[in-house]
TORKOLLO-949463 format. One record per residue (C-alpha): residue in one letter; residue number from 1; y, z, x. Coordinates in Angstrom, 2 decimals, padded with zeros to 5 digits. Layout:
BEGIN
<resn->A&resi->NUM&y->Y&z->Z&x->X>
...
END
This chain:
BEGIN
<resn->M&resi->1&y->-023.99&z->055.00&x->-063.47>
<resn->A&resi->2&y->-024.71&z->051.56&x->-062.34>
<resn->Y&resi->3&y->-027.35&z->050.56&x->-059.98>
<resn->T&resi->4&y->-025.73&z->048.43&x->-057.27>
<resn->R&resi->5&y->-027.99&z->046.84&x->-054.71>
<resn->G&resi->6&y->-030.21&z->049.80&x->-054.40>
<resn->N&resi->7&y->-027.42&z->052.36&x->-053.92>
<resn->L&resi->8&y->-027.03&z->054.98&x->-056.66>
<resn->A&resi->9&y->-024.16&z->056.75&x->-054.91>
<resn->V&resi->10&y->-021.59&z->054.14&x->-055.93>
<resn->K&resi->11&y->-019.07&z->055.30&x->-058.46>
<resn->E&resi->12&y->-017.81&z->053.01&x->-061.13>
<resn->K&resi->13&y->-014.11&z->052.46&x->-061.18>
<resn->A&resi->14&y->-012.27&z->053.32&x->-064.26>
<resn->S&resi->15&y->-011.04&z->050.44&x->-066.34>
<resn->Q&resi->16&y->-007.60&z->052.03&x->-066.58>
<resn->E&resi->17&y->-007.02&z->051.84&x->-062.87>
<resn->R&resi->18&y->-007.74&z->048.12&x->-062.96>
<resn->V&resi->19&y->-005.16&z->047.52&x->-065.62>
<resn->T&resi->20&y->-002.43&z->049.40&x->-063.75>
<resn->Q&resi->21&y->-003.12&z->047.57&x->-060.55>
<resn->Q&resi->22&y->-002.78&z->044.23&x->-062.26>
<resn->R&resi->23&y->000.61&z->045.12&x->-063.74>
<resn->Y&resi->24&y->002.35&z->045.81&x->-060.45>
<resn->K&resi->25&y->001.95&z->043.59&x->-057.48>
<resn->E&resi->26&y->004.03&z->044.45&x->-054.51>
<resn->T&resi->27&y->004.86&z->041.66&x->-052.14>
<resn->T&resi->28&y->006.67&z->042.07&x->-048.91>
<resn->K&resi->29&y->008.28&z->039.23&x->-047.08>
<resn->V&resi->30&y->009.02&z->039.58&x->-043.41>
<resn->V&resi->31&y->012.14&z->037.72&x->-042.39>
<resn->T&resi->32&y->012.62&z->037.08&x->-038.70>
<resn->R&resi->33&y->015.80&z->035.71&x->-037.31>
<resn->R&resi->34&y->015.70&z->033.61&x->-034.22>
<resn->T&resi->35&y->018.51&z->034.33&x->-031.92>
<resn->G&resi->36&y->019.95&z->031.49&x->-029.83>
<resn->L&resi->37&y->019.66&z->031.38&x->-026.09>
<resn->P&resi->38&y->022.66&z->032.52&x->-024.11>
<resn->A&resi->39&y->024.69&z->029.84&x->-022.32>
<resn->R&resi->40&y->023.68&z->031.06&x->-018.84>
<resn->E&resi->41&y->020.01&z->030.80&x->-019.69>
<resn->K&resi->42&y->020.49&z->027.31&x->-021.13>
<resn->I&resi->43&y->022.24&z->026.19&x->-017.95>
<resn->L&resi->44&y->019.49&z->027.75&x->-015.84>
<resn->Y&resi->45&y->016.83&z->025.85&x->-017.79>
<resn->L&resi->46&y->018.82&z->022.63&x->-017.49>
<resn->I&resi->47&y->019.25&z->023.04&x->-013.72>
<resn->T&resi->48&y->015.54&z->023.82&x->-013.32>
<resn->L&resi->49&y->014.61&z->020.73&x->-015.35>
<resn->V&resi->50&y->016.93&z->018.50&x->-013.31>
<resn->A&resi->51&y->015.54&z->019.93&x->-010.05>
<resn->V&resi->52&y->011.94&z->019.28&x->-011.14>
<resn->I&resi->53&y->012.83&z->015.72&x->-012.16>
<resn->L&resi->54&y->014.57&z->015.05&x->-008.83>
<resn->V&resi->55&y->011.67&z->016.42&x->-006.79>
<resn->G&resi->56&y->009.18&z->014.41&x->-008.86>
<resn->G&resi->57&y->011.27&z->011.27&x->-008.46>
<resn->A&resi->58&y->011.50&z->011.78&x->-004.70>
<resn->L&resi->59&y->007.74&z->012.26&x->-004.44>
<resn->M&resi->60&y->007.05&z->009.19&x->-006.55>
<resn->S&resi->61&y->009.42&z->007.08&x->-004.45>
<resn->R&resi->62&y->007.73&z->008.26&x->-001.24>
<resn->Y&resi->63&y->004.29&z->007.43&x->-002.67>
<resn->A&resi->64&y->005.59&z->004.01&x->-003.74>
<resn->H&resi->65&y->006.88&z->003.42&x->-000.20>
<resn->I&resi->66&y->003.56&z->004.49&x->001.31>
<resn->Y&resi->67&y->001.74&z->002.19&x->-001.12>
<resn->D&resi->68&y->003.98&z->-000.70&x->-000.08>
<resn->L&resi->69&y->003.35&z->-000.01&x->003.61>
<resn->N&resi->70&y->-000.41&z->000.09&x->003.03>
<resn->K&resi->71&y->-000.23&z->-003.19&x->001.12>
<resn->Q&resi->72&y->001.74&z->-004.81&x->003.95>
<resn->A&resi->73&y->-000.75&z->-003.48&x->006.52>
<resn->Q&resi->74&y->-003.70&z->-004.88&x->004.58>
<resn->S&resi->75&y->-002.04&z->-008.27&x->004.19>
<resn->T&resi->76&y->-001.20&z->-008.30&x->007.91>
<resn->I&resi->77&y->-004.79&z->-007.46&x->008.80>
<resn->S&resi->78&y->-006.09&z->-010.24&x->006.57>
<resn->D&resi->79&y->-003.57&z->-012.66&x->008.16>
<resn->I&resi->80&y->-004.71&z->-011.61&x->011.64>
<resn->K&resi->81&y->-008.35&z->-012.21&x->010.70>
<resn->G&resi->82&y->-007.44&z->-015.67&x->009.43>
<resn->Y&resi->83&y->-005.51&z->-016.44&x->012.61>
<resn->E&resi->84&y->-008.38&z->-015.22&x->014.79>
<resn->K&resi->85&y->-010.74&z->-017.53&x->012.92>
<resn->T&resi->86&y->-008.32&z->-020.43&x->013.41>
<resn->I&resi->87&y->-008.02&z->-019.62&x->017.13>
<resn->A&resi->88&y->-011.79&z->-019.56&x->017.49>
<resn->D&resi->89&y->-012.06&z->-022.95&x->015.75>
<resn->L&resi->90&y->-009.34&z->-024.40&x->017.99>
<resn->Q&resi->91&y->-011.02&z->-023.07&x->021.13>
<resn->V&resi->92&y->-014.27&z->-024.75&x->020.11>
<resn->E&resi->93&y->-012.35&z->-027.96&x->019.50>
<resn->K&resi->94&y->-010.64&z->-027.62&x->022.90>
<resn->E&resi->95&y->-013.99&z->-027.26&x->024.65>
<resn->T&resi->96&y->-015.38&z->-030.34&x->022.91>
<resn->L&resi->97&y->-012.24&z->-032.34&x->023.83>
<resn->N&resi->98&y->-012.47&z->-031.20&x->027.46>
<resn->N&resi->99&y->-016.05&z->-032.40&x->027.57>
<resn->Q&resi->100&y->-015.04&z->-035.75&x->026.05>
<resn->V&resi->101&y->-012.28&z->-036.40&x->028.62>
<resn->I&resi->102&y->-014.73&z->-037.20&x->031.43>
<resn->E&resi->103&y->-016.81&z->-039.45&x->029.19>
<resn->N&resi->104&y->-013.73&z->-041.32&x->027.92>
<resn->A&resi->105&y->-012.41&z->-041.75&x->031.49>
<resn->K&resi->106&y->-015.74&z->-043.27&x->032.63>
<resn->Q&resi->107&y->-015.72&z->-045.62&x->029.64>
<resn->L&resi->108&y->-012.21&z->-046.76&x->030.55>
<resn->G&resi->109&y->-013.29&z->-047.48&x->034.13>
<resn->Y&resi->110&y->-011.79&z->-044.54&x->035.97>
<resn->V&resi->111&y->-013.70&z->-043.06&x->038.90>
<resn->E&resi->112&y->-013.60&z->-039.56&x->040.32>
<resn->S&resi->113&y->-011.40&z->-039.17&x->043.35>
<resn->S&resi->114&y->-012.74&z->-038.11&x->046.70>
<resn->G&resi->115&y->-010.93&z->-035.78&x->049.06>
<resn->K&resi->116&y->-009.78&z->-038.70&x->051.27>
<resn->D&resi->117&y->-007.81&z->-040.47&x->048.58>
<resn->V&resi->118&y->-005.40&z->-037.61&x->047.88>
<resn->I&resi->119&y->-001.73&z->-038.59&x->048.09>
<resn->Y&resi->120&y->000.85&z->-035.92&x->048.85>
<resn->V&resi->121&y->004.39&z->-036.45&x->047.53>
<resn->P&resi->122&y->007.04&z->-034.15&x->049.01>
<resn->R&resi->123&y->009.73&z->-032.72&x->046.82>
<resn->S&resi->124&y->013.22&z->-034.00&x->047.45>
<resn->T&resi->125&y->015.97&z->-031.39&x->047.65>
<resn->S&resi->126&y->018.85&z->-033.74&x->046.90>
<resn->T&resi->127&y->019.33&z->-034.91&x->043.35>
<resn->K&resi->128&y->021.59&z->-037.90&x->044.32>
<resn->S&resi->129&y->019.04&z->-039.80&x->046.35>
<resn->T&resi->130&y->017.23&z->-042.65&x->044.67>
<resn->G&resi->131&y->013.52&z->-043.20&x->044.71>
<resn->T&resi->132&y->013.71&z->-045.98&x->047.36>
<resn->E&resi->133&y->015.62&z->-043.82&x->049.84>
<resn->S&resi->134&y->013.22&z->-040.92&x->049.56>
<resn->S&resi->135&y->010.24&z->-043.20&x->049.96>
<resn->S&resi->136&y->011.74&z->-044.86&x->053.09>
<resn->N&resi->137&y->012.55&z->-041.46&x->054.58>
<resn->T&resi->138&y->009.06&z->-040.20&x->054.04>
<resn->A&resi->139&y->007.52&z->-043.37&x->055.44>
<resn->S&resi->140&y->009.63&z->-043.22&x->058.65>
<resn->S&resi->141&y->008.85&z->-039.56&x->059.19>
<resn->K&resi->142&y->005.13&z->-040.24&x->059.26>
END
């Protein structure tokens, strides 16, 4: 008996058994056949695939539309901010021009009017009358 890794209870195999096992080697091969899908099931899969593609396409188109609307809103907001800045600049320019009107009028020799120098011109109702007739009528009525 052989001493195998500290165990004396191991039996040695006979050399004849080894020879017989080497002569015959049984091999088994498992063959599986794949059966095709029935036509109804194929159509069901095709319809499901088409439905998923249509729903996905609809969702993507809606998201693209929402993205476009957001982009337009942002560009509109930026345009509004630019216009507000332009309006503020123009209002400042208007105020400076209003302040310059009085100075320019004084430089040109104009004087401020008093309440006594106000001239009232009545409106004429007839469109055929000339300027000389309306002025003579107004002068005679006074």
